[in-house]
N, C-alpha and C positions, 0 to 999 in steps of 0.2 A: 527381628526387630530389631530397633535402637529406641533411645529415648531421646536423642539431641544434646545429650551431656558428655562433651570433649573432653577427652583423657591425655591427649599427649598432639602434639605438634609433629610432625612426620617433615623430613625434606627430601624433595626429589632429588634424585643422584644421578639421574639417566632416563633419558626416552628414548625408544626405537620404534618406529615405523617399519609394520609389517601388513603389506597391503592394506585394506582399510582398518586394522587395529592399530593401538598403542600399548607399548607396553612400558607401565612405569616403575623405576625402581627405586626405593625410597628407604631412611635412615629415620628408626626411631627407637625410643626408649625399651619398648616392650617384642621388637623383633625375635628374642629367644624365646617368647613364648606365643608366637605365633606357628602355623603348621599350613601346610598345603589341604586347600578345599575351603579353609574358613574365609568366612563372609566377615569383611571390616568397610567402614562407612568412611570416604575420605570425601571432606567438604559436602557431605550429605549423600554421596553418590556408592551405596554396596556395591561393592566389589569383590571376586573370590582372589585371593593368595594362592599367585601358581608356581610360588618357587620364594626357596627360604635359601641364602647363603651367607652366612654370617653374621653380620650386623645389619643386613638388608634383607626385603622381601622384594618380589616384583607381583602386579596386579595386573590385566589387560583390560583395557576399553574398547567394545566394541562400536563402529562405526553411530550404531543408534545412541548410546550412550553419550560417544560426545555429540552429537547435534541438540543435544536436550539440556548439556552442561558446561558449567566452563572449563572442565579437566585440559580440553583440547588446546587451550592457552595457556597451559602449565608450562614454567620452563624450569631447566636444571638450576638449584637453589633455591627456589619456591619454597615457603611452608603448606603444609594440608592440615588441616583440623581432622582429627581421628578419633574412632570410635570403636570397640568393640561390641558386638550382640550383645544384647541383653540377656543374663543370666537368669536360669527360673526362677530363684531364693535371692534377686537382688531386688534394692528398692528401686521406688518407680521413679526419679526426680524428676523430669522432663515432661515430655507428652510422648504420644505413638510415632514412632518415626519409622516408617518404612525403607527408607533408603534409596528410596524411587521418586527420583527429583522431576519436579513436572514441568519445570520450563528455568531459563534465568531470567532475570531480572538485573534492573539497571540502579546501581547505587547514584541516586540525584544529588543527596547531601549528606556531609558529616557535619554536625554541628556540635559543638564541647559546650558541655552544661554545667561549668563550675563540680568538676568530680564524676561527670558523666556523658555518655555521650549519645546524639541522637540521631540515627541514620532513617533517610527516606530512601524508598525503592520503588522505583517503579517497573510494573509488570504488563504485558497484556492479555486481559481477560479472555484467555481462549477457550475457556469452556466455563460453565454452570458452577462447578466444584472449587475453581480458581478463584477464589475469595478468603478476605479475611474479616474480622469483627474485633472492635475495640474490646482488650483484654482476653482476646482467644489467643491462640496457639500459631505459630507461623517457624518454619525450620528455613534455615539462612544459611549458606554455608556446612550445613549439618549441625550447627547449633539450635534449639528448641529457644525460641523467645517468645513472649509476650508483645501482642500487639499494642501500640500505645495510640496511634491513629490510624482510619481505616478510609478509604475511597475507593471508586471504581476502579481504577485502575495504579494505585499507589497504596502503602503504606508505609508506616512510621514503627522504629524498634527501640528501645533507650538502652544503653549499653551499661553495666556498672564496672566497673575497674577492674575486678578480676579475670571479666570476661572478656574485656579490652587485653590483659596482659597475657593471658595465656591460651588465646585463639589467633587466628589469624584476621580477625576483623580490624585488628590495629593497622594491618598494612591498606586495607578496601578503603577507595577515594572515590569523589566523584567520576561519572563515567563508567567505571569500572562494575565488569558482571558476576552475578553470585546465583549462586544457585538456591531454589528456592522449592520447598514441598511444603503443599498446603494439606491445611489438617486433615487428615483420614477421615474422620465422623463428620465435618462439614462435607467434603466432599461426598458422602453417602445421603446424608439429608440431602442437599442438593439435587442429587438424580432422585431420588425417591419425590420429592417435590415437582420434576420435571413432569412424571408420570402423570 
């Protein structure tokens, strides 16, 4: 489980395809603390560390993961938001994030607002649980954010300077794909109401 509070940015240093899998090798500030079989969220996608070599580590994305996320669009040199799993004795600063991306959304607009940024994200409402509510939680590229405006197929979030400076949202522009994980509590409530 994760909280959506980004710890660091990793840089993609190598991408290797093997059948339908893609192996990503990345460089991050805490590689020395990683171990094989550890879960790590990459742009909100929970991936398992399969190798550690000096200052780099490797994770593997399977076809299912690549089809539901923006990881297949990564290129060498791209920055990825990273979060390690929640420790049982940690503060719970974000919201419940599983690292299981529901779908990609499309950034429709980025508007600078005198010290903050407003992002409008469109998405395909595929399932009843793929909803947002104003002042509710949404996870965008692994970042726990508060919904400002909520529509039937879009939402907006406001970004403070710290989040803009220390995540890869600063490089997201209109037309870019972002990973979305909708609030797990909202998904369960929506499922129960369907019955």
